[in-house]
C-alpha positions as CSV (number, residue, x, y, z in Angstrom):
1,X,131.9,-5.8,-6.6
2,X,128.9,-3.8,-5.7
3,X,125.2,-5.1,-7.0
4,X,124.2,-3.4,-9.9
5,X,120.4,-2.3,-10.6
6,X,119.1,-3.6,-13.9
7,X,115.8,-4.1,-15.3
8,X,114.9,-7.7,-15.2
9,X,115.0,-9.9,-18.2
10,X,113.1,-12.8,-19.2
11,X,114.0,-15.9,-17.9
12,X,113.7,-19.8,-17.9
13,X,114.2,-20.8,-14.0
14,X,115.0,-20.1,-10.7
15,X,118.6,-19.3,-11.3
16,X,117.9,-17.2,-14.1
17,X,115.1,-15.5,-12.2
18,X,117.4,-15.4,-9.0
19,X,120.3,-13.1,-10.7
20,X,117.7,-10.7,-12.1
21,X,116.2,-10.3,-8.7
22,X,119.1,-9.7,-7.5
23,X,120.4,-7.2,-9.8
24,X,116.8,-5.6,-9.9
25,X,116.6,-5.1,-6.0
26,X,120.1,-4.5,-5.3
27,X,119.9,-6.9,-2.9
28,X,121.2,-10.7,-1.9
29,X,118.9,-11.2,0.9
30,X,116.6,-14.0,1.8
31,X,113.9,-13.7,4.5
32,X,112.9,-16.9,5.9
33,X,109.1,-16.5,6.8
34,X,109.1,-19.3,9.7
35,X,106.0,-18.3,11.8
36,X,106.0,-19.2,15.7
37,X,102.9,-18.2,17.1
38,X,104.8,-17.7,20.6
39,X,106.7,-14.5,19.3
40,X,104.5,-13.3,16.5
41,X,103.2,-10.0,17.3
42,X,99.7,-10.8,15.8
43,X,97.9,-13.9,16.1
44,X,96.9,-14.7,12.6
45,X,99.9,-16.3,10.6
46,X,98.7,-15.2,7.1
47,X,98.3,-11.2,8.1
48,X,101.7,-11.7,10.2
49,X,103.4,-12.8,7.0
50,X,101.4,-10.5,5.1
51,X,102.6,-7.5,6.6
52,X,106.4,-8.5,6.6
53,X,106.0,-9.4,3.1
54,X,104.6,-6.0,2.4
55,X,107.4,-3.9,4.7
56,X,110.3,-5.7,2.6
57,X,109.0,-6.7,-0.8
58,X,112.0,-4.3,-2.4
59,X,114.5,-5.0,-0.1
60,X,115.3,-9.2,-1.2
61,X,115.6,-11.8,-3.6
62,X,113.9,-14.2,-2.5
63,X,111.1,-15.7,0.5
64,X,111.8,-18.9,2.0
65,X,109.0,-20.4,4.0
66,X,109.7,-23.3,6.1
67,X,107.3,-25.9,6.0
68,X,107.6,-27.4,9.5
69,X,106.2,-24.1,10.8
70,X,103.1,-24.4,9.3
71,X,102.9,-28.1,9.5
72,X,102.9,-27.9,12.8
73,X,99.7,-25.9,12.7
74,X,97.4,-28.7,10.9
75,X,95.2,-27.4,8.4
76,X,95.1,-23.5,9.3
77,X,98.9,-23.4,9.4
78,X,98.2,-25.0,5.6
79,X,95.9,-22.2,4.7
80,X,98.1,-19.6,6.0
81,X,101.2,-20.9,3.6
82,X,98.9,-20.7,0.7
83,X,97.6,-17.2,1.6
84,X,101.6,-16.4,1.8
85,X,102.2,-17.9,-1.3
86,X,99.6,-15.9,-3.1
87,X,100.6,-13.0,-1.5
88,X,104.2,-13.1,-2.4
89,X,103.3,-14.2,-6.3
90,X,101.1,-10.8,-6.3
91,X,103.4,-8.5,-4.1
92,X,106.8,-9.8,-5.1
93,X,106.2,-11.9,-8.3
94,X,110.2,-11.2,-9.1
95,X,111.3,-13.0,-5.7
96,X,112.4,-16.7,-5.7
97,X,110.4,-18.6,-3.7
98,X,112.0,-21.4,-1.9
99,X,110.2,-24.3,-0.1
100,X,112.5,-25.2,2.5
101,X,110.9,-28.6,2.8
102,X,114.1,-30.7,3.1
103,X,112.7,-33.7,1.3
104,X,114.6,-36.9,0.6
105,X,113.3,-40.2,-0.5
106,X,113.1,-43.2,-3.1
107,X,111.9,-42.0,-6.9
108,X,108.1,-42.9,-6.5
109,X,107.8,-40.8,-3.3
110,X,110.3,-37.9,-4.6
111,X,108.0,-37.4,-7.9
112,X,105.2,-36.8,-5.3
113,X,107.0,-34.6,-3.3
114,X,107.9,-32.6,-6.2
115,X,104.5,-32.8,-7.6
116,X,103.0,-31.2,-4.2
117,X,106.5,-28.7,-4.0
118,X,105.7,-27.3,-7.6
119,X,102.5,-28.2,-8.8
120,X,100.3,-27.8,-5.5
121,X,102.6,-25.0,-3.4
122,X,103.9,-23.3,-6.5
123,X,107.7,-23.0,-5.3
124,X,110.5,-21.8,-7.8
125,X,113.1,-24.2,-5.8
126,X,113.0,-26.8,-2.7
127,X,116.0,-27.8,-0.5
128,X,116.7,-31.4,-0.2
129,X,118.3,-33.9,1.5
130,X,120.5,-36.1,-1.0
131,X,121.3,-38.9,1.3
132,X,119.3,-41.4,-1.3
133,X,121.2,-40.2,-4.2
134,X,120.2,-39.3,-7.4
135,X,117.0,-40.9,-7.8
136,X,115.9,-38.7,-4.8
137,X,116.9,-35.5,-6.9
138,X,116.1,-36.0,-10.5
139,X,111.9,-35.5,-9.6
140,X,112.6,-32.1,-9.0
141,X,115.4,-31.4,-11.4
142,X,113.5,-32.7,-14.6
143,X,111.8,-29.3,-15.3
144,X,113.7,-26.8,-16.5
145,X,111.4,-24.2,-14.7
146,X,112.0,-25.5,-11.1
147,X,114.5,-27.0,-9.2
148,X,116.6,-28.2,-6.3
149,X,119.0,-27.0,-3.7
150,X,120.8,-29.0,-1.8
151,X,121.8,-29.4,1.7
152,X,125.9,-29.6,2.0
153,X,127.2,-27.8,5.2
154,X,124.8,-26.9,7.3
155,X,124.8,-23.9,10.1
156,X,124.4,-26.1,13.0
157,X,126.8,-26.9,15.9
158,X,126.2,-30.7,15.4
159,X,126.7,-30.6,11.5
160,X,130.3,-32.0,11.6
161,X,129.3,-35.2,13.2
162,X,128.3,-36.6,9.6
163,X,129.6,-33.6,6.9
164,X,133.2,-33.3,8.4
165,X,133.8,-37.4,7.7
166,X,136.7,-38.2,5.7
167,X,136.2,-40.0,2.3
168,X,138.9,-41.9,1.1
169,X,138.4,-44.5,-2.2
170,X,136.5,-45.4,-4.8
171,X,138.1,-42.1,-6.1
172,X,136.8,-40.0,-3.7
173,X,138.3,-37.9,-1.3
174,X,137.9,-34.7,1.1
175,X,134.9,-34.4,3.4
176,X,131.6,-35.6,2.9
177,X,130.1,-32.3,2.4
178,X,132.8,-31.5,-0.6
179,X,131.7,-34.9,-1.8
180,X,127.8,-33.7,-1.4
181,X,128.6,-30.5,-3.4
182,X,130.4,-32.7,-6.0
183,X,127.2,-34.5,-6.4
184,X,125.1,-31.7,-6.9
185,X,127.5,-30.4,-9.3
186,X,127.4,-33.6,-11.6
187,X,123.4,-33.6,-11.1
188,X,123.6,-29.9,-12.4
189,X,122.9,-31.0,-15.9
190,X,119.9,-28.4,-16.3
191,X,121.6,-25.6,-14.5
192,X,118.9,-25.5,-12.0
193,X,120.9,-26.9,-8.8
194,X,122.0,-25.1,-5.7
195,X,123.3,-26.1,-2.5
196,X,122.8,-24.9,1.4
197,X,125.8,-23.5,3.2
198,X,125.7,-22.2,6.5
199,X,127.3,-18.6,7.2
200,X,128.7,-20.1,10.2
201,X,131.4,-22.1,8.1
202,X,132.8,-19.2,6.2
203,X,136.3,-21.0,5.5
204,X,134.2,-23.9,4.5
205,X,132.2,-21.4,2.3
206,X,134.8,-20.3,0.4
207,X,136.2,-24.0,-0.4
208,X,133.1,-25.1,-1.8
209,X,132.6,-21.4,-3.6
210,X,136.0,-21.8,-5.3
211,X,135.1,-25.6,-6.2
212,X,132.1,-24.4,-7.5
213,X,132.2,-21.2,-8.7
214,X,129.2,-21.0,-10.8
215,X,126.5,-23.0,-8.5
216,X,123.7,-20.7,-6.3
217,X,124.1,-21.2,-2.7
218,X,121.6,-20.6,-0.3
219,X,123.5,-19.2,2.7
220,X,121.5,-19.5,6.3
221,X,123.0,-18.9,9.7
222,X,123.0,-14.9,9.9
223,X,121.1,-13.3,12.5
224,X,120.0,-15.6,14.9
225,X,122.3,-18.0,14.6
226,X,125.5,-15.8,14.7
227,X,127.2,-16.1,11.0
228,X,129.4,-13.2,9.9
229,X,127.4,-11.4,7.6
230,X,130.7,-9.7,5.7
231,X,132.8,-13.2,6.2
232,X,129.9,-15.0,4.3
233,X,129.4,-12.4,1.8
234,X,133.0,-12.4,0.5
235,X,133.4,-16.3,0.6
236,X,129.9,-16.9,-1.2
237,X,129.3,-14.6,-3.8
238,X,130.4,-15.4,-7.2
239,X,132.8,-13.7,-9.9
240,X,129.5,-11.5,-10.6
241,X,128.8,-10.2,-6.8
242,X,125.6,-12.3,-6.7
243,X,125.1,-16.3,-6.8
244,X,124.0,-16.2,-3.2
245,X,121.2,-16.1,-1.2
246,X,122.0,-14.9,2.7
247,X,119.0,-15.9,4.7
248,X,117.8,-14.5,7.7
249,X,114.5,-15.6,9.5
250,X,114.2,-14.7,13.3
251,X,116.5,-12.2,13.0
252,X,114.2,-10.2,10.9
253,X,110.5,-11.3,11.4
254,X,110.9,-11.0,15.2
255,X,113.1,-8.0,15.1
256,X,109.9,-6.5,17.5
257,X,107.4,-8.6,19.1
258,X,104.9,-5.6,19.1
259,X,102.1,-5.6,16.8
260,X,102.8,-1.7,16.3
261,X,106.0,-1.9,15.1
262,X,106.8,-5.9,14.0
263,X,106.5,-4.7,10.3
264,X,108.4,-1.7,10.5
265,X,111.3,-3.1,12.4
266,X,111.4,-6.2,9.9
267,X,111.9,-3.7,7.2
268,X,114.5,-2.1,9.3
269,X,116.5,-5.3,10.1
270,X,116.1,-6.5,6.3
271,X,117.5,-2.8,5.0
272,X,120.6,-3.7,7.6
273,X,121.1,-6.5,6.4
274,X,121.3,-5.8,2.9
275,X,123.4,-2.7,3.7
276,X,125.8,-4.8,5.8
277,X,126.2,-7.6,2.2
278,X,126.5,-4.5,0.0
279,X,129.3,-2.9,2.2
280,X,131.3,-5.9,2.1
281,X,130.9,-6.1,-1.8
282,X,131.7,-2.9,-1.8
283,X,134.8,-4.0,0.1
284,X,136.0,-6.5,-2.7
285,X,136.6,-3.8,-5.2
């Protein structure tokens, strides 16, 4: 199942935008823009991100700024985020823009978060924790042109403490992460909900893809976290060989920490990841 290259078509929401971007770019790569001043080759966050975006815009289907890294820098960080989003919209308008904010709160607060993420920051979709149930998700999914990606089976070692819990009773069986994915599917009435499943758990990823063949999946955990690209790709893609965003942050943006080479090295790392994914798809033919 190799990616095909086609002209972008009109779209209505972020899921359609993702599919069109994957086909147009021939890539399932998502780059996480997680600036760390201790590792950046230049001191200005907006300049750093701009160089990464310029070097990789033809190699990706999505960009994913993690808001914590910008909030940690105070107002300067938020200004850098604003400039970063503006640059992505100008240079890579077809790429899905994911706000990695992992919000989750009661309805009124969730509505305020949704307004911030969509009307202020202009993200296409955002990551959410679903622990408060449907009322914490609905404000993000009620708009057809936006949506949510529900944290389900994460890539970190401590994920099993909660996510692997076995559920029995009230008509619910299986693990908590499986139930979370079922809820995400139930909430997906507008076709604008996805799930987060880490590359470090390919067996669980394959299980969830089998249970939810059409839901888009954000797959972090390759690169610095050590997830296997081939296994994650084969486990995660839908029947069309798409439907996933395989995300790498540190492995791409810090491929070099030298001012003269970091952008070029980021491009090389993104290109390598794209090619590894596509080789895995070719192997499924």
